[in-house]
N, C-alpha and C positions, 0 to 999 in steps of 0.2 A: 393692325388690330387695336380697337379702342381699349383704353385702360378700364378695368373692371374694378368695382368697389363692393364691399359688403356692408349693408345696414344691419346692425345688430339690435335684437330686441329681447329684453329680459321678461320672463313670464313667470309669476307666482303660481304655484300649484293650488288649484281649487278642489281637486278630487283625489281620492286614493287611487293611484295608478300602480299599486303594488310596490315592489322594491325599486322600480325603475326611477322614480322621482322622489327626491328628498324635500327640497324646498322650491324647486322650480326647474325651468328649462331655459335654454337660450336659443334663439333663432338667428341664423345668419342668412341674409337675403342677398344673392349676388346680382348686381345691376350695372349697366353701362349708361354713360351720358350720350346724347345725340352726337354724331360725327362732328358737327361744327364746334362742340364744346369738349371734345375728348381730352384736351390738356388742361381743362379748367377744374377747380375744386368743385365737388358735387353740390356744396352749399350755395354756389354761385348760380346755379340754374334757378330760374324764376319759378318752377314748379316743385322744387325740392321739398320745401316745408309742408305743402299740402300733400304731396306724394308720400313723404315719410310718415305723416300722420295717418294716411290711408293704409299703408302697409302696417303700421303699428296696430290699427284697429283690426285688420284681417288677422294678424298673428295673435292678438289677445283674444279674439273670437275662437281661434283653434285651441288656445290654451295648451294644456298638457295632454289633450286627447290623442295625439300620436303615440303616447306611451300607455294608453288605456289597456287594461288587462283583456278586454273583449276585442277579438281580432276584427270583427265587423265594425265596431265603433271606431277602431284605429283607422281602418280603410276609408270609411266615410269621412273622417276628420281630415286625413290627407288629401282626398279627392276635392273636398270642399276648400281646402286651403289653396290647392293648386288652381282650381277654378277661379277663386277670388283674385289670386295673383294675376292670372291670365287676363281677367277683367281689367285690372289696374294697367296692364300693358296696353289695353285698348283706349284707356282714358288718359294716360300721361305719356309724354315723350321719353321718360326714363324707362329703360327696358330691363326687366327682370328676366334672367336667363343664365344658364350655365356657360362656363368657359373651359379651356383646357385645364386651368388652375383649380376651378371650383364648380360644384354643381349649383343650381339655381337656389336651392334651399338646404341648409345643413341645420340639424336640430340636435342639441347636446343637452343631457340631463345634468343636473348638479351632482348626481351620484356617479363616480368615475367608472363604476362597473357596468353601468347601463349602456346599451348599444347607442351609437350615434346613427342618426337617420339622414340619408341624403335623398333629396327629391330633384328630379330634372324633367323638363319638358322634352318629349321625343318627336312630336310633329304638331301640325296645326289642328289636328282632329281632337285635341284635348287629351291625348295620351300622355302619360309620364311614367318615369321609372322610379322605383323605391329600392334603395340599398340600405341594408343595416350592417353596420361595422362594429367590431368589437374594439374599442379604443384601447390605447395603452393606459395603464393605470396612472391616475393623477390625483392630487388631493381632492377631498370633497370641496364643493364650492357652495356658495349661497346666492340667492337672489335677494338683493338688498333693496332695489327699487323697481318694483313691477312696472312695466311699460317704458323703462329707461331705453333710450335709443343711443346707439353708437356708430361709428363709422371706421372702417379700416380697409386696407387693400384686400382684394379678393384672394382667396387661397383656401387649400384644405388645411385648417388648423383647428386648435381647440377654442372653444368659445372663451372670450375674455372676461369671465366672471370675476368679481372682486373676490379674492381668496380670503377666507377667515384666518385669523392668527392661529398658528399650529399649537401653540401653548400660551395659556394665559400668563401674562407677566405677573410676577410676584410683587406683592406690595410691601413685603418685608424688606428692610434695608440689607444690603449685602455686607457680610461681615468678612473682613480680611485680617490676615495675620499680620502683626506688626513685624517689621523687618529690623534687624539689628544692623548698625552701621559696620562696614568692613574695616578691620584694622589696618 
């Protein structure tokens, strides 16, 4: 079985999608290299740079619409996303698709209480599945660099947002009590 990878893309929120999205969302796109390169690093594939830019463009076009308050808008956004990713599978030798460890697409909001969305291809006729999961609570996250790409092994896991500091560091000097020498 070929080794699968996830291309991660951070997306800044453009619209008010209700409470589901605070500062943005993260997409995890599962893909595999061709069989003759399955042991290579993804960046070593000659199409990787063009392919990853094309995936980023598709994801940025979908934006935060999968979390839109209007159900019809959400469905159309997810259908368009999956159609565009299937089209990339026809154009490039890198294959987007689910594995036993991960669906083809995972979408995570920066709000830890928002559902996680999993999308996967089901057949050649353009059908796909949508599963919304309630995640375990995690700290709030931020999208700091819209369109930033990342790479990680495939799997069902939390999106690797840069976590903000939980507390602002104090600028006041720390005061300590003097200690007396022991007799």
